[in-house]
N, C-alpha and C positions, 0 to 999 in steps of 0.2 A: 504494500500500500504506500501511496505517496502522501506525505503529511498535509493535513489541512488545518490543524489546530494552530491558532495564533496567526491566521492569515491577516487579520485586521492590523496587527502590529507591523507585520512585514510589509504590507502594502502601504501603510502609513509612512514607513521609512523610505520606501521606494518613491512615493509621491514627493516627499521632502527633498530627496536627492534630485528628482526630475525638476522640481522647482528651481533648485540651485543650478542644475546643469543647463536649464533652458532660460535662465534669467537674462542672458545677454550681458552678463557682468563684464566690467572693464578690468577685471583682475589681470595682471600681466602674465604673459606666457613665459616659458623658460628662455625664449629668445629675447625677452624684454619688451614685447609688444603689448599694447593696452587696447587695441581696437581703434586707435586714433587715426588721423589722416595719413600717417606714414607707415602704418603697420597693417596686419591682417584685420579685416572687419570682424566684429564679434559674431560668434556662432551660437546656435541654440544648444550646444553641448552634445548633439547627436550627429549632425551633418556639418561638414565644412561649409562656411558661408561663401557665397559667390563674391569674389573680390571685385571692387569697382576698378575702373580703368586707371585710377591713381594708385591702386594698391597692388597691382599685379607683380611689382618688383619688391614687395615687402619681404623682410627677413622671414625665413621659414620658421614654423612653430616646432620647437624641439620636443620630442617625445623620448624620454629615457625609459628603458626597459630593464628591470632587474630580473635576471634569469639564472638558472643553475647549470647551464650546459657546458660541455667541452667535447673535444673529438669530432666525430662525424656530424653529430647534431649541431654543434656550434658552427661548423663550417657551412652546413646547409642553411642554417638560419641566417648567417651573415650574407649569404647569397640572396636570400629572400629580401633582406633589408636593403641590400645594394640595389636590387631591382626596383623595390618600392621607392626608394629615395630618388632614383633616376626618372621615374614616371610621375612622381608627385612632388614637384619642386616646392610646394607650399608647406611641406612637412619634412623634418629631418628626424629619423628614428636612430637612436643611439643605443646599442646593446651594452650592458654592464653585467658580466657573468660573475657569479659567486663560485662557480666551478662545481659545487655539489648542492644537493637538495637541502642538506642539513644547514649548510652555511647560508643558503638563500633564506631558509625559514628563520634563522637566528637574526639576520639583519632586518627582515621584515618585522619580526616581533619587537625588536629594539626600537624601530621607527614608529611602530603603531602603539607603543606602550602608553603614551600620555598625549594630551592635546599639544603640549609643547614640542614633542618630538615628531609629530605627524608631518610637519613641514619638510622633514627629511625624506619622506616617501617619494618614489619616482612617479611617473605618469602611469606606468604599467608594471605590475609585479606578477611573476610566474611562480605558482606554488603547487605543491603536491595535492592531488585530488582529495586526500584524506583530511585536508584542512577546510573543507567546504563549510561545515557548520561554524567553525571559528571565524571564517571569513564573513559569513552572514551576520554574525554577532559583533564583529569588530567595529562597525560604524565608520570604517575608513575605506570601504570599497563601494563603488557605484554598481548596482545590479545591471546585468546585461539587458534585462527586460525593461530597463529605463527607455531604451531605444528600440528594442525588438520585443514587443509584448506577446506576440503570437508566434508559435513555432513556424507556421506557414509563411510568415513574413521574414524569417531569418535567411539572409542571402547565403549563409554558409551551409545551409541544409544539414544540420547535425543529425547523427544517428539518434533515434528516440531514446535509447538507453543512455546515451551521453548527455543529452539535455536533462533527462531525469536525474542523473547522478549529481549534477550541479544545480539542482533546484531545491530550495528550502521554502516551505510555506507558500508554494505556488509562485515563488519569485526565482527567476533564473539568474545565476551569478556569473558564470564563466563566459567571457567575451569570445574566447577561442580555446581550443584544447590541443595538446600534443599527447596523443594516446600511447599507451604501452600495455603489454599483457604478457604474463609468463608463459613460456613454451617449453616443450621437451626437445632438447637437442640430443641426437644419438649417433653412435658410430655403427653404421650399417654392417661393415665388415666384421665388427665384434659380435654382433647378433648372429651373423651367419656362422661364425666359428663356434658359437655356443649351440648351434643346431636350432636357432630361432629364425623366424621369417621376418626380415626387416620391412616387408610390405605391410605387416600387421603389427604396428607398435602397440604397447600397452595402452589400454583405454581407462582402466581404473587404478586406484592406488594399490589394490591387492595384486593386480596383474603386474604393476610396476615392481613390486617387491618380488614377485615370482621370477620375473625376467632378471632382476638384479642377482637373485640367488643362483640362477642357472649360469649367469656370466661368471660368477665367482667360482662355482663348482667346476666349470670348464677351464679355469685358470686363465681366463681372458683378461680380466682386470681385478686388481686387489680390492678396490673400493668402487664398485660398479656405478654408483650414483653420487654425483656431486650435488649437494643440497645446500643452498644458502639458508642460513638461519634468519630468515626475514619475516617479521610479523605480518607484513602485507600479504605474504604467501598464505599464512594461516587464515587471514580475513578472506582471501580469495577462495580457498577451499571450502570454508564454512558457508560463505555466500552461495557458492555453487551447489551446496548440499541443502540449501534452504534453512540453515541455522543462523542464529543471531549472535552478535557479540554483546549487544546492549538491548535493553527492553524497548517497548513501543515500536515493535517491528524494525529493529535496528536503527531507531531514531527517525524513521521515516513518517510515523504517524504523529509523533510529538517529540519534544526534546528528551533525549535519553536521561533517565533519572536513576537507573540501576543497571547492574551487570546482568547479562544473560549468557555469559561465557561458559558457565558450568552447565553443560547440557549433554545428552547422549552422543550427539554427532561430534562434539569436541573430544569427548572421551574416546570415541572410535578413531578419530584422527591422531590423537596423541598416543594411543596404543600402537597404531601403525608405525608412527615415528620411533617409538621406544623399541619395538621389535626389530625394525630395520637397523637401528644402531646396534642393538645387542648382537645381531648376527654379523656385524662387521661389514655391512653392505653399503655404508654411506660415508662419504667424506664431508663432514659438517663444515661449512664455510661461515665463519663468524661475521657479524655485521661490520666489524672493524677492518676486515680484509680488503685489499684493493679491489676495485670494481670488476676487474677481469679475472679474478682468482678462479671462479668456478669454470669459466670457459677455458682457462689455462689447463685445467684437469682434462678437458675434452681433447684439446689439440696435442697435449703431451701424452695422451692415452692412459693417464693415471685412472681415469674413469671412462666408462663407455656411454654414460648418459648424464646429462646435465640439465638442471632447470635454470633457465636464464630468460631475460626479457626479449620480446620480439625485436626491440631496437638493436639487438646484437646480431641480427641476421646478416647484415652487411659485413660485419667483422668476421663471422664464421665463413661466409661465402668467399671472402678474400683468402682464407687459409685453404679452402678447397681448390681455389684457383692457383695456389702456390705463391701468393703475394701477401700473405698475412703479416701483420706487424706484431711481433712478439712483445715489443715494449708496451703496446696498448693493453696487453693482458697482465702487465706487471712483471713480465719475465725479463731477465737480463738480456739486453740487446745482443743479438747474435746467437741466442740459444738455439741449439740444434734440435730439431723436432724429429720424432720417429718417421722414417720414410714410408712405412707400410700403413695403409688404410686411413691415414689422416685426411685423405682427400675423399673418402667415401662416407660423408656425413649427411644427416638429414634432420628435418624439423617436423615435429608433430604437435597436435593439440595437447594441452596439459592434461594428463590423467587426473581424475577427481574421485571423490568418494563414491559417486554414483555413475560417473561417465566422463568422457573427455570434453574439454572446451567449455566448461561451466565455471563462472566466476563473477568477478565484479569489474566495473569500469575502473581503469587505473591510468595513471599518467599525470599530467600537469594541466592546470587551468590558468588562463591568462585573465587578469583582473585589472580594471581601471580604478585608480585610487581617487579619493575625494580631495587629495592635496593638489590636484590639478585644476587649472582654470577651465571654463567652458570651452575655450578655443583648444586647449590641450586635449580635453576629453573628446571633442569632435575629431581631432586629428588621431587620437588613439583608436577610436571606433573605426575610423577610416582604414587604419593600418590593420586592425584585427579582422576586418572584413576581407582585406586583401590576403592576409595570412590564411584565412579559411576558404578562399576561393578554390575552384577545381584545379587550376594550373599549379598553384603552390602546394596544395595537398598532394598532388601527384609527385611533384619534385621532392617534397619531404619524404614521401614513401620510398621513392627510388634512390634517393641519396642518403637518407638516414634511417630507413626502415621503420618510419613512424606510420602506424595504421591510419588510413584516412578517416577523419571524422565527418567529412562531407560526403553524403550518400551519393552525390552525382559524380564524384571522382572516379568511381569504379567503372564508369562507362567511357572514360577517356581513352582514346585510341593508343596513346603513348603508354599508358599504364597497362592496358590489355595486351599490348605487344610484348611486354616484359613478363607479365603474369602468366600468359598463355604459352610462352615459348622457352622460358629459361628455368633453371633449377631455383635460382634466387627468387624469381617471380612466383614460382609455385609456393615457396616458403612464405613470401609476403602475402599471397592470397590466403594461405592457411591461417596466418595470424589475423587477417581482417575478418575471415569467416568466424573465427573464435569470438571476436569482439561483437559481431552482429548477433551472436547467439545469446548474449546476456539479457537477463530479464528486466524489462523496462520498469516493472513494479518493485523489483528488488535489485537495484544496481550497485548496492554496497552500503555499508554502515555510514550513518551521519553521527559523528562523535565529536563533541566540542573539544574535550581534552585529548585529542588524538595522540599527542606526543607521549604523555604518561601512560596512556592505555597501550600504545604499541610497545613502550618500554617494558611494561609488565608482561606482555605476551612474549617479547624477546627473551626475558629472563626465564620464563617458564619453558620456552622452546629449548634453550641451551641446557636447562637443568634436566630435561627429560631425555636429551640426546647424549650429552657429554657428562652429565652429573648423576648423582645418586637418586634423584627424585623419581617416584612412581608417576605414571600418567595422572592418576587421580590427585595426588598431592600437588603436582605442578599446576594442574587446572585450578584447584582450590586456592592456591596462593595467588595466581593471576586473577581469579575471579574477585577475590577480596580487594586487591589493588585497583582493579578496574572499577569496582563498585564505589570505592572511596573517591576516585577521581571524578566519575560522572555525577555523583551526588554533590560534590563540592562545586562542580561547574553549574549544575542545575540550580543550586542555591544562589550562586552569583548571577544567574541569568533567569530570574523569575518571569513567568508570563505576565503580560500587561493587558 
């Protein structure tokens, strides 16, 4: 269910922001303009105003974007921005990368902490999708529905599940999205050597454990599955199994006020994790490990199967092509890789408790902040519409393996040429198909204190895989910590 409780409050906030965004304020832009005779004319906060003949040479409105990217995604994004700046001379978009999601979250939290610090916010901030509830409660973000109230009017044509994921109290917040989703990467040659059919990868977690056991028994790999100890992966598996992390239907019916983590499906999942580790079938990759650690297990053949994000498809494909960058995986430059079977890799939907490809909407959302002037907001929305159009969604998919969020992108001839005729394209298509299978009514949890909640899950995950805790004890401890966090958040954010 999608939450309806508290709609009046949320819509009231939206209308207040609309009034501010559409007031034609003369607040200066980052370029120093005030809407006077020598600068850009004032906008309504949603659309760039048409300049008069005396204003066509005005200084461009600067839009600063705080984002967390590096590597292929950063390069692809820089190309998008360069194209935009070349075709829209009235706006200058400037990227400012924090390099990691945690660093991006930290600087946003610091800037959004008090009214005095909000002036430090950029025009656009890119945050993990798990922050959606906190974003809605922050009072420093302009809802996307300010300018696009109806889904059918959204020029970026987002997937229904994506729009639902970033909607709180019927108010849509994400101005654009860069999607990601966990996939199963596997070594086809290893499966063949163990007497398994690589054309039929495991579909459930039970099947995944069975395949891992056969790989080890055959002496193919010592730790057949490289598994990141990522709390988001736990959220994904539980969402795909119809289980909740918090009450009120995972925070979708009302603001979460209690934990729901201690449930039969969580116990089933944690028992699977415990048994997998006890049998020596898993290489547990801690959250503090370099981003490419799990994939390094795959290309060095330490593991035969790896759970990693779809955004890694381009990286893995490069190794199959013999041009992989070992440094990108945190390996010492010049590391010699095994010559056999490293080129026979594949990507499959993520196995789940009940079946493959079931989970939650994941990735990052792009938000416009209230620290910007109406001119800046209009410029920001203009850029986000450009980012979400078909051409750029296709380029981000082909260059950075980002699943398209624009439903019209899949019909693009350039995309179809790659998806239909290449190995990498098949993998990209597989990832997109997984995203389209997510439930619009249950796109993932809405949790205000997502940081402490995920921290509690991470501790429980490590304790059940690498520590002495039983599955039940690990869940009980996490449930208590989650309950305390959501109760404190609910108390601090009472309904009005």
